[in-house]
N, C-alpha and C positions, 0 to 999 in steps of 0.2 A: 504494499497501501504506499504511498505516494507521502510523502512528509510535507506540511501547507504552512504554511505563514503562521496561521491560526496556531498550530501547535508550539511552537517557538516562542508566539508570545503569553500564553498561556504559561509556558514553564520558564521566562525573565519574568512574570509576573509574581508567581508564586516565591523563585528564588530572591526576588529584592523584598518583597513582605514576611520574605518565610511565613507566611498564613495564608491557608488555601481561603477563608471568609476572605480576608483586606484584598487577597487579590483576583475574588470574585467583584469585590466592590468595584475596585477599579475597571474589570471587564465589562461588570453588569450579568455577570453570572450566579448561579445559586454556590456554593460551596461542594457540593456533591458533583457538580455539572465540571469545577474545576477539578477534585479530587480521581472523576472518570477520565477526562483530557490527560492527567499527568501518567495516568494509569495505562493507557492506549499507548502514546508515546514513547513510555521504559519497555512494554513488550516490544514494539515495533524495533525498538533500537538495541531491544534483548539487554540493557544494561539498567541499576537501579540508581536513579538518577538524587532521589533524597531519604533520609531517613525521618520516619513519622513515629510519633508518641500521638499521646492523648494529651499533651502539654507543648510539644513543638514541633517544628519542623526543621528541615535543615541540610543542607547539599552534601552529598558522599561528594568524595576525591573526583569524578568524573562527571558527577553534577556541577562542580565546582568548576572543571576546566570546563567543561559545554557553556556556560555562563561569561567567563571569560572571555568566551571565543564569540558568541552570538551578541552578546549585547550590544557592542559596538553598533553590526549592523541593523540589528532589530530596531534602536535607536534611529538611524540615519533611516530606515523606510518609515518611520513613525513620521517623522521631519518631514518627508516628501510628501506623504500624503495630508500633512496639515499646511505644505505648502499651496498644494494643488487647491484645499478645500479654501481657504486664504482670498481667492481671486475672485473679488465682488465688484460690481459696477460702479456703487457708492465707498469710497473708505468708511469705516466706521470700528470703534471697538476702544480699547485702552494702548495709549503708547506709554509703556514704563521706559524709562529713560534715569539713567544713572549720571551727575557729573558730581567733576570734581567742584569747589564751592566757588573758587574765582571764574571757572570757564563757565556756570552757571550765571554768575552775574554779570559777566561782562559780556557775553555770546549768546546763549540760548535765550535768559529771559525778553530782551528784544524781540526775536525770533517769533518766540510763540505765541505771544499776545498776538502776533496776526494770523497766527497759523490757525488758533482755535478757532479766530472769526471764521476762516476760509472753510475749516472743512468742522461744523458742528457736532457730525456724529462722532469725533474721534475725540475723546477725552486722556488727555496727556497726564501722566502722575511723572511727578522730577524729584527725585532723591539725591540732596547735595552731600557728599560723601570725598575724602580727600583721600582714605585708601585706595590701593590696587584691588577692585573689586572684580571678580570674574563672573560678569556680567551672565554666560550661561546658565552658573551652578546658581546664581542667583535672580535666576529667572528673569533679567531688563530684558528690554527688546533691541536697546540701543545702550550704547554711551558716550561723554563727551573726555576727551584726555588730551594729551601731548601725545605725539604719534611716540616718541620714546616708551612711553608706556601701554603702547596696546598691544593684544598679542599679534601673532604673525598672520594666525590664521582667520583672523578677523578681515573683513570690508571696509576702509576705510575713506572717508571723505573731508577735507577740508572745508575748515567751517569759522569765517571769523578771519581778521588779520593775524600775520603774523607776529608772536610774542617776541618781546625780547627782558632779559635777566638783566639789575640793576644788582649792583653791591654798594650798601648805603649806610650813612653813619650820620649822627646829630655832632654840629659845631662843638658841641659841650664836648662830647667825648673825643672828636680827636683833638682839640687844644690839649686833652692829657697824654693822646697815643697818637706819633703821629702817623699818616695815613699811607698803609702798603703800594709799593710802585709796583711789587711782585706779587703772584699769586703767593707764593711760598711763605711772602713775611706775615699771612695770615694767622701761623703757626704761633703768633709770638701777640695777637689781638685778644679779648673778649669776644664771641660773636653768641648770637642769639641763632640756636640749631632748631630746627625742624628735623622732628621724625615723625614718619607715618605713624595712625594708628594702629597698625599692627606691629610698631614695633621695629621697623625696618628705618635704619637712618637715610635720609637725601643729601648726598653728597656734594660737595660745589665743585662744579664743572668750566674749566677754562680753557680759551685755546690761542695758542700763540705759532711763535717759528717753530718750535722743539713740538709742535701736535699738541692734542691734547693732554690735560696736568687736571688732577683729581683732587683736589684739598678736603682734606676730614677735619670740619671748624672744631674750636677748641670753644666753649665757654660753661658758666653753670646754671645758663636758664634753655631746657628744652620743651620745646611746646609742640603738639599735632598739630596746630590750625595756622595757616598761614597770618589771620590779620589777627593776631595775638604776636605772632611773630613781629608785627609791622608796631603793634603799640609797643612791645618793649623793646624796641629800637628807636622811637619817639622818646621815646624815657629816658633815652642816653645809655639802656643794658649794655650795647654793645654793636657790633658790625651786622648787618642782614645780609641775608642772599634773597631779594624779592622781585616779583613779575614788575614791570614799569607800570601798567594800568593800575599797579596797587599804590604806586610813590608818586606819579608824576607830581598831582597836584600838592604834595609835599616839597620835591623839588624844586616848584616853581613859586612857591612862597619862601623858600630857604631855610625852611626846616631842618631837611634832609642835604648830603652832600653825596653826591655819585662819586665812585671810585672803579679802577681797571677799565674801564670803556672798552680800551683797547683790545682787551680779554675776552673780550662777552659778544660774539656774533648774534645775531637774530636766531629767534627757534622756530621752527616750522609753526605755521597756525595750529588750534586744536584741532582734534578730527573727531567728527560723529561718525563711530565706528558701529556696526553692527556683526553678527555669524554672519558664514555663506552661504550656509543652509537652512537660516532666518524662517520661520513658517509666514510669517507677517510682510513678504517684500512688498507688497504693495502699499502698507503704510510708512515701511519706510522708504521706498522711494518718492511718494508725494514729499515727505519734509524736506526731500531733495529738491525738488521744485522750486522751494523759495531758494535755494542756491543757483538758481539759472538754468537749470535742465525740467525740461518737461515729458510729463505722463500720458503715455494714451494706451489701452489697450490693443493688441492685434488679434480676431477673433480665428481661428482655424478650427477647417470642417473636420469635424470626427473623425467623416469616412473619407478615404481618399483613394480615387480609382473609381472606376464602373464595373470592374470583374467581379461574377457570382462572389469569388471570398477576396473582398475589397480589404488591403492594410487599414488597422484602427490604429487611432491615434488618439489614448484616454483622457489627452488631456483639456481639449475644447479651446482652451483662453489661453493666451500666452502672455505675458507682461513684456512690455519692452520700453526700453528710454529713448529716449529723444535729445540728442545734444544740441549745442547752440549751434555748430554745424548741421543740424540735420541728418545725422548720422543715425541708422538704428542699431543698435548693439542689443541682442537678447540679455536679457539678465538671471534667464529662468537657467539652471545646468539641467535639468532633467526634458525639457522640448529637446535641447542638444541633442542630449544622448539620443532623443528617440527616432530623431529624423535620420542619424547615422543608424540605428540599427535596421531601421525599414526599406532607409532608401540606398544606401551604402553598400552593405552587406547581407542582402536578403536570402543570397542562397545558403546562406549559414545557417538562417532561424525561421522554422516556422511562420509563414503570416498568420497562422491563429495562434490567437494569444495564450490560448487555453493549452494548446499543442506541447507534448512532452519532450523534453531534451534531457537526451541519456547521458548519464556522466562521464563514457567513453567518447562523447562528441564536445567536452570542456574544452580541450587543450587545444583544438582547431579553433572553437570557438574565441576562447584566448586570444590567439594572434590574430583572427581576423576582427575582431573588435579592435583591437591596437592599431591596427595598421588603417584602419575605416576611420577611428576617431581623430589620426592623425591626418589624415589627407582633408578630410572634413574641415580641422580647426586649419592648416596649412591657409586651405579655400577662402576662410574667413578671414582670416588675420591683414589686421592695416598694411597698406604698402609699406612703410618704414618697418614693419615686422618683418615684412615676406624679405628685405632683403638683410637684413639681421641675421649672424650665425648664428644667434641665439633661439634653439625651437621650443617648442614646448613638450621638451622631454618630459618636462615634470607629469603632461597630462598622462603621459603613456605609466609612469610609474605610481598615480593615484589611482588609474582605472585597472592596470596591474595588481594593485594591493588588494582590492575589493574581488578580483577574481581568484588571487592566492589563496582566500581566505573560503573560497568555495573550492579549490585544488584540496586546501590541508587536509577540509573535511573528508575528500575521494581519498586521499590519501592514508590515511586512518583506518577506511573502513565503515565512517558512519553510514554513507551515501551509497554505497557501493550497492550498482543495478538499482539505486531507485532513481525516477525522471526528477529532472528540476524546472520547475516551470519558467519560460519564459520572464514573465512577470518579476522575477526572484532576479533571474540574472541580469537586467536591463536596470533593477533598481539597484543591484548590489555596480553595475558598472557606473551608474549615474552617484554613487557615492562617493567615484574620485573624480569628478568629471565637474568643478568648481566655476573655478575665475579663469578666464585666458591670461595665465603670466607665462614671462620668458625666462626660458632654463636652459643650459650650455646642453650640449649633448654630453651624453656619459651621465647621467644625474640619474641613473633608475637604480632603487635602491634591492637588495636580494629579499626577498618573501622567508619568513621566520623559517618556514618549516623546509625550503631550499638549504636554509643555513642550517640549520638542525641534521641533516641526513652527509652534511658533509664532514668527513673524515675528523678534520679538524676538530670539529667541536664532542668528538665521543669521548675523550677523555674531560673535558671541562665537563660534560654529562653526568658522569660517574664522579666528578670530584664533587660536584656543586647539588647537584641533581637536575631536574627538569624544570621545574617552578622558579626556580630562581634564574638560571640560564635563559628564558623564555622571558620573561620579566625584564632582567639587563637590555637582552636584544630588542625587544620592545625602547626600551629608553633610550639606548644608542639610535636605532631608526631613527624616533623626534629629534634627535640636535641633528643628525646629518640631515633632516627633513629642514630644521632651522638654519643650519650651514649653508643647504642653497640657496634659499630664500635670501639670504646677506648676501653670497659669493658667488653664487651661482655654478654651482659646484659641489664635489663632494668634497666631504673632511680628505684629511691626508692620511689620516689612520683606515680608512675603508677601504683600504687595497689588501688588510689583514681583519678581518669583521674576528677573528677567534682572537687574535691575540689582545684587541679594543677590548673584547668581553675579560677577557683572562684578565684581567687589568684593574678591569673596574672590579669585579668582583674580591679579585684578592685585597684591592683598598677597602672594598664594603665590608670585608672581616678583619680588618689591622684593628687592631687592640684600641680602646680608645685612653686605656693607660700607653702612652707612646714614649718609647725611648727617647729621650732628647741626651746634647752635649749642654751639660749645664757651668757655661763659661760665662757666670753672672760677675763673679768672685762672691758670691754669696754662697759657705761649703754646705752650711743646712737650709738649705732653700724649703720654704715653707709648701708655697705653690707648686716643686718641684719633687716634694717627696722626704726631704729631710735627709737623714741620714743614708747612706749605699751601708747594705746589711755585707756581712763579711760569709766567705763563699762556705764558712759551718754552718752560718746561720740560713743559708740558702738551701744548702744539703741538708738540713735538718728539716725546714718546711716541705722541700720535694717528698720526704720520707714520709713524713708526718701525713702530704696527702693523697699517699700512695697507701696508704696501709691503716688498718685499724689500729687504736695507739689506746694506751693504760692512760687516758686523760684523768678522769675518776674511779681507777678501778687498782685496788691492792692484789698484788702479787703474794704478798703475804699471808695474810685471809682471806682470797678469793674474794673479798667484801667491796662494800664502794668505798673510793677515798677521797681525797678533795684534791683538787684542780691545781690549786697553787701550793701544795706541798713540797714537793723535789724541787720546785725553784726558791722556793722560801727557804728554804734550809741552804741552800748555795747563797743567798742573801744575806743573811743570817753570819755565813763567813766570811763574807765579803766587808760589810759593815758593821758586824759586834751587836744586831739589831738583835732580839729575843724572836721574834717574828716576825713576819709579810707575808705582804697581801697585794695579788695583781690585779690590775682592771684595764679597762680600751684604752684612758689617757689618763695626763694629770688632773684635767681640769675633772675630770669623774670623780679621782683621788680626792680630790679637796671636796669636792662634794658630797662624798660618801663619807669623810673623815667626821665633816660637820653634822651632814643627818645622823649617822651614830653616835656623836660622844656631847652634842652640844646640843641637841635637837630641843626647843623651848626655853633653853637657856642664853645669856649674852656670850660675847666672843668680844673678847678684848686686841683691838688693833691698831699701831702709830697710824695717825693720818698721813702719811709720808707713803706708806704701805699701799696702799689700796688701790692697788696697779687694775690696769685693764690691758690685755692681751687679744691678740687676733680675734677677728672675730666679733666681737664687743664681749669677751668674756670679762668682768668687772667683778671683781669679791667683792663690794655688797650685793648683788644680784643673788650670785653664787648663796650667799648665807641667808639671805629671803627664800632662794629655794628650799634650802634645807631648812627650814624650821627656825633660824637663829635669830637673833637680834645682837645689831654690830652695836661697839661701842668703841668712838674714836678716842682716841688719847694723843697730845702734843698736837706739831704744827706739822707744817709741811716738810719742813728741814731741820727740826729739832724735836725729840720725844727724849724725856728722861724718863729711869725707871720708875721716880716716885709718880707718875703721869699713871703706869699700870696698877700700883698700888694704890692709888685714889680714887680709879675706876673700879676697881673690886670689891664685886661686894657678895651677897648673899643667892643672889640670881646668875652668878657668876660659872660658866660650865669649862671657859678655854682661856689661855693666853694664847697668842696666836701672832707667829713672824711670818712674812710674806719677804721671799729676795726679788727686790726689784731687779730682774735681770735683762727686762727693755729697758731700763734708762738709769739715769746716772745723774745723782743729785750732788753736787759740787761746792766748796764755798765755807760756809759760817755753819757746820752740820753737826749735828748730834744723833747717834743712836744707840739703842740696849743691843747687847749682844745677846745670843741664846742664852752661854752660859749665866750672865747676872738675870736674865728672866727665869732660868730654871730654878737660879736659887730664891727667887722668889714666888715661883711656882710652891714649890717643897715648902717654905714657908707658908701660904695661904692654902696649901692644900689644892692645887690645882695643875692641872698637866698641862703641856706646853707643845705647841701645833706648828710645823714649820712647813710653809712650802718652798720647798727651793727650785721649784721651776725646770733648767735643763737638769742639774746634777751628774756630779762627773764624778766616778770611780777613783780617778789617778790625780795626783799631782801635775796638772798640766806648766807649772812652771820649771821643772825638772828640764822640759823642751825650749825652752822660754816665752814658753806661752805664757797670757796672763792667768795669774789664778784665780779658782772658782772655789767656793764653799764645798764640799763634799759632807755623803750624808753618813759617813764615820765619824767625823770631826762630830760631827752635833750628837749622833747616837753616842761618844764618848763624853760630850758635854751635858748631859741627861735628858735631850729633848724627848717626850715624851713619844711624838710621831712624826716622820719625817715622809715628806710624799717629794716624786720626782719623775722627769721623764725619762723614759725606755728608747724614747729615735732622735735624739739632739747629742749635746756632748755622749753619753752615753756607747751611741752609736749601733743602738741597735732597731728594732721593732716599733711602729705605736703603741705604747703600753703606759698605763698608772702604776708606779711601782710606791708601796706606802710600808717602810720597815718601824718599828718601832717596840713599845712594850706589850707583850701578849695577851694582857687582861683587854686592853686595846684592844688589838687586833682582830682577838676572839670577837667583840662586840659588833665590829665591822663586817666581820664575815658571818655573822647572823642576821645582819639587816636586810631587808627584803630590796634593796634597791641593788646588793653586792649581785645576785643575780640577775639585774638589767645590766651591768656594766662589767661583768664578767668577761675575759679574755678567752680568745679560742685558743683551738688546739695547734692553728698555723702562727700566732703570736706568741705562743708559750714553747713552743717547739725553736723559734730564731730567737726569744729572750734567751733559752736555757743556754744555747751553743754561744751567745756574745757574750755571756756572763762567766761562761767557763775558758773565753780568751782571758780572761783578769786574770784567773788562778794561773797564768804564765807572764808576768809580766815584761820578761826579758822579749818576748816575740810579737807583744802586744802592738807598737807601731807599725810592722809589718802587716800583720793580718788582720786588722781591726781598718778598714778604710776610713772610716772621718779621721781616726787620728794619725794616718799615715797623711791625706790632705793637709788637715792641718799644721806638719811639721814641715810639709815641703820648704825648701831655701826659697830665698829669693834668687839665688844666682842659677840654680836649678831651673829655675821657669822661667828667669833670664834667657836662659841658652836654647831652652827647650820653643821660645817665641822666635829665636834668632832664627834656627832650622826651618819654621815655621812658615814664614816672611817671605818668600818664595816664590813659595804655590800659590799664598793667596793674593801678593804681587803679580803676578801672570793671570790670576782668572779676574779681578776686580780692578787689576791697578790703571786700567783704562777712565776709569770715573772718579777713584777716590785713591786720597794718599794714604799711603797702608804702613804705619810705624811699628815698630819696638819702642814700648813708651813702660813706665816703672806705675805700680797703681798700689791701692792699696785693696785687699781681700777685708770681707768678715765675717766673724762665724757663724752667724746668720741665730732664727727661729729665737730671737729673744737672748740670747746668751753673750754675753760683755757686749755691749752696744755701742761703747765708746770706743775700745779697743780695737785695730785695726793691724794685717797681716802682710808686709810686704811682698810686693810678689811683682809681676810683668803681665802685658798684651799687647794683641795686636789691637793697633787702631786703624781705624776707617773714617779719613775726611774727604767730603764731597767735594771733586775740583770747582762744581757748581755753585758750590756756598749753598744750594736747594736742600731745605728739612724733607723736600717728597722724595728727591733722591736720595737721600738716607733712609727715609720709610722704606723703598723699593728694596735695598739691599738686606734691610732687616726679615722682610716680606721671605725676599727671597729663599735667605737660610731657614726662616721655619719652614717651609716649603719643600726642603728635604729629605729623602726619603728616612734618615735619624735629624729630627732639625737642630738647628744652632741655636741655644739662647743665648743672649749678652746682653749688655745694657748701653743705653743713649744716656750721653751726657757733653756738656759742655761742646755739642756740636758736632759729636761725630762717635761713632760705634765702638763700645769695647769689648773685645771677648778677652776674659780675665782668664789666663790657663791653668790657675793655681787647682782646679778637680779636672785639667784632662791627664787622663793614664794613658790611652789608645790614639797617639798620634796618628797609626797609619789609617786608621777607621775615619779619623775624620778626614784626613787627607781625601781618602774615597770620595767620600762623598761629594766635597768639595769638585774633587775632579768631573762628577757627572752631572 
C-alpha cells in the first residue's frame, strides 16, 4: 500500500505533541483515529515508531530518526499549501512585524500610518525589540533590522535612508578626557556600553586604511536600550556609539560632540525582511508597494492544452511583482517549479498528477529535474546575469537536497517498491527552488547519505556514533551554505568532509577543563586550578578511581571505619596535633568549626582580621551562617590582649585568630600572637581557633622564600583548632584541613554539616600521597611541583627566556617587539600578597602601538591547542616563565 502525506502528517503531529489527543486536536481527528492511523503506518513500515503507556507516548529510536528526517519536509509542504491558500483578491488579515526600536520610530511608523488607510482590511501589529529575534520561531510575518543582523535565508528589501553611526560625548566629558584620534584610544576612555537583551555585547566597528577594526568598549554603565545609552551619554557618563538619527538634534545644539568621523562609513538602510517560504506573500508584497513597487495577480488557467488528458496546474493564480522598469518577475517558487516539471521534462513524469512514480525511476527523475530546472532558470535570467560566469548552481544544490532526502529513504529500504506521488516529488523539489541567486559553479554540496556511505566515514561512525556524525554533517552543510552565500564558493575544508567532521567532533569532546600554559606569573592561580599535583598524587587518584577502596571500611575488624582516619594519623604525625578532620575546602572548614564549637555563642575576633577572600567569602557572613555572634575588638591597625579580655563574657564560646594571608597592614600596628591568646584562653577556659588560610608544613625561609606561619607552630603554642587549605602552599588537592584537640575534633566529626562537607575518595587519595612526600623532606623540592616552581632561581628562568626568544621572535616579530625582561612573580591564592619572586618574562610590545593588536595576540595564544595564558600590563603582553617546565610542548604549540 502506498504511503501518503497524511500518514506522515499524523506521525509528525503525534511526535511533536507526544499525545494522541493533542495531535487529534491539531488535525481535527479523534484520538482513536490518530491511534489507528499510527498503527497502520507502523504495520506498513514493519517497525515500531512509538512506545505507548497509559500515561505517555514517546518515540522509539527508529521513530526519532524518522521524525528528524521528515519534519523539515512536512513543514515545507505545509508552508507551500499555506502560500497557495493565501492568494486572494483583496489583502486582508493580520501582519505581524518585529522591529528594532530605532527602526520603528524613524522608518516604520511613518510608513504604517498611510498603509493601513490604504488597506483597511489589514491589521498591522508592531513589536519593538532590540533583541535579535528569530521571526519564524516567534511567528512574526516580517522584521526590520540592519542587513548585518538579518538571517541569510531571508528575503530582504531596503527600506528608508542609509544609516550612519556617530561616536559622541558631551563637551564636559571631553574637557577632562581628550577626544580619541584613533579607535584604539577608546580603551583609555569610559564608554556607555550597549548590550543586547540576550546578553550578547555590541562591538564598536570602525574602518580605516588597515581595514575593519573591532573595539570592545570599556565602561561601568551597561544598558540594553539605545535611548538609555543616549541619556547616559548626555549626562556625561562617557562616550557613546549611536545612530545619527538619535543624536543629530544634540549635535546641532552643541550638547554633544562627534569624533572619529573618518572611521565611520555609511551603513546600509534598514531592511524589511521575511522568510522566502512565507505563506503570506501577498501581504508582504503589498507593503513593498509603498516603496515603489507595484503589485498584481496573474490568472493562470489550471487546465492547459486540449488533449483528452490535459496537463494540470493546481495553483490557479500566480503572484508577480512589477518593478519600476515594468519588468515582471515571478515571486512564487512553486509555479516556476511546476512549469518546469510540466513543460520542460514531460517525458520523465506522468501527466496525470495522481499517477504513481516507482522508486526505481527516482534517480533518472533527479537528474532530469536538475537539468530541466537549470535550463529554465538560464532562460529566465536577466541579460547581465546571463553573461556572468556565476550561474545558479545553488538551485541545483537546493533541488538536489530535496531529492536527496527521498533517495535516502529509498537507500534505507523504507520505501522500497512503494510508489511515490507526483505531487510529493514536485513539492519536495519546490523546497529547494526559492529565489534566483547567482552562485559560482562547483558549489554543489554532497548529500548526507552519500557522505555516510563513503569509506572515510566508517571509522567516524564507529567512533562517534551515527547520531552525532549526522548532526555534525548537517551543521557543516549549513556552514558551507552560509559560506557560499558570502563568497560564492565552497569553503576550503569541503575538499575533505571526513577530516573536517572529525575535527569538529574531536573539538566538541574536548574537556571543559582544558590544560593551559600558566604564564601569568601567579604560581597558585585560583582561576587556573591552584597547585599542580605531584606525580604520586596523580597515581593515587588514578588507582582510587579504578578500584574499590577502603574509604570507610576497616580491614582490622571488617566493620565500618572513618574516612578521615588514615590521613588524620598522618597529619598528627606532621603537625603534632591530637586529631584531624578533612573537608572539601578551607571555607567549609571554618564554617564547620564555628558551627560545631560556637553555635549560639559569641566569637571574639580582631577588627583587623575580618577578612574577605575571593567569591565574597567574609568572616562575618560565615559566622552568621554558623549561628555565631561576632564580637569585634580593637581597631583596624591595632588590637591588644586587653581588648580580648574585655570582650570575653559568659556568652563567649571561642577566641579566634584569622591569618590575613591576602593583605598586609604596615606601619603603626599591633596584633596579639596565638601564644598570648592561648594563655588568655586557658585563663578564661575558652578554646582558641585559628584560620590559617594557606598553611605551609615547611619553613619556606630555608629556600629564601618569605616565611609563612605553620600549623605545627600554632599547635605547639596550644591553639585548640587550626584550619588551612590543601591546594595552596601545601601543594595538594583542594581540601580544608582541621587539626587540633581531640575532643573538639570529635565534636566536629559528629556535626551534621560534616557529612555535607566531607571530601571524596579522590581528594583523600591525592591528599594522603601529598602528605607522605613531607615525610621525606630531603626530596620535597624535586617531587612537589608547587615548591619546585616557587624555588626556581631568577637566573634559571632568565636563561630559559633567552632560549625561547628566537622562536617567538620568528613567529611574532613582524608585529611585535619581543624582549626578555626581568619581572616579579607572586605566590597567589592569597598567600604572601606583598612579597614577590624575582624572575624573567618574554614581553611583546605592538609595533603599531595599538591595544587592538595586543588583544589579537592574546586571543591567538588562547586559541592554541594548548592555550597560553599571560598577563597584559604596561602596554605589552608578559609571558612569565616561572611556571613553564615543558619548553618543547610550548614551542610545538607556537609553531602550529
